N, C-alpha and C positions, 0 to 999 in steps of 0.2 A: 345568254350564255349557252354555248353548245354543250351537249351532254355526251360524253364519250364513255360508253358502257362496255363492260366485259361481255364476252359471248354468252348467250343464254345457256344455262345448264352446266356451266363450268365450275360452279361452287360445289364443294364436297359436302360441307356442313354449314349452310347459311344461317346467320343469326342477325336479328335487327339490333342495331346499336341505338339504344334509347337513353341518350345523355342530355341533360339540360345544361346549356352553355350560354354565354352572352351572345346575343344575336350578331354583334359586330364581328366577333371571333368566328362564328359559323360562316358568315358571309365572306370573310377573308379567306377561310379555308376553301370554300367553294370557288373563289376567284383564283386561288393558287392552283387548284385542281384543273380548272378550265384552262388556265395559262399553260399547264403541263400536258394538256390534251388527254386527261384521264378523268374519270368520275371521282366524286368525293369518296366513295367507298373504296375505289382502287387506291387513291392517295392515302387513305387511312391505313390500309394494309401495308403500303410501302413505307409509311412513317413508322409503323410498329416494327417492320422488318429492320429498318435502319436503327431504331432504338435498341434492338437486340445486340447491336455491335458496340453499344455505349453503356453497358450495364456493369455495375460492380458485382462482386461475388454474391452479394445479397439480393441481386436482381433490381437494383435501384439505378436510374440514370446517373452517370457520373457528374452531370451538370446541375442536378437537382440539389438545392440547399439541404444540408443535413438538419434533421430534426433532433432536438434534445429530448432525452428520455429521463431527465432528472426526476428522482422520486419513484421511479418504477423499479420493481424488483425483477431480477433475471428469472426467466422460466426455462427450466431444463428442456432440451429437445428430446422428444420421445424416440 
């Protein structure tokens, strides 16, 4: 797989993304990035940017199944 990286020194506040995921999903993500001619890091940033356009007012993706909060008491916002 070719690696298409961003130009060195272009990140303003770099951070390492240390998430444990299923290997199959990681490999699929890298394959999608390669097919898109970008690095996995660049694709991740593009995915997050795209998700920003699909959030509810609570900051949750519109397509994510809702979780039930049965039995929880409401907490007043400060």
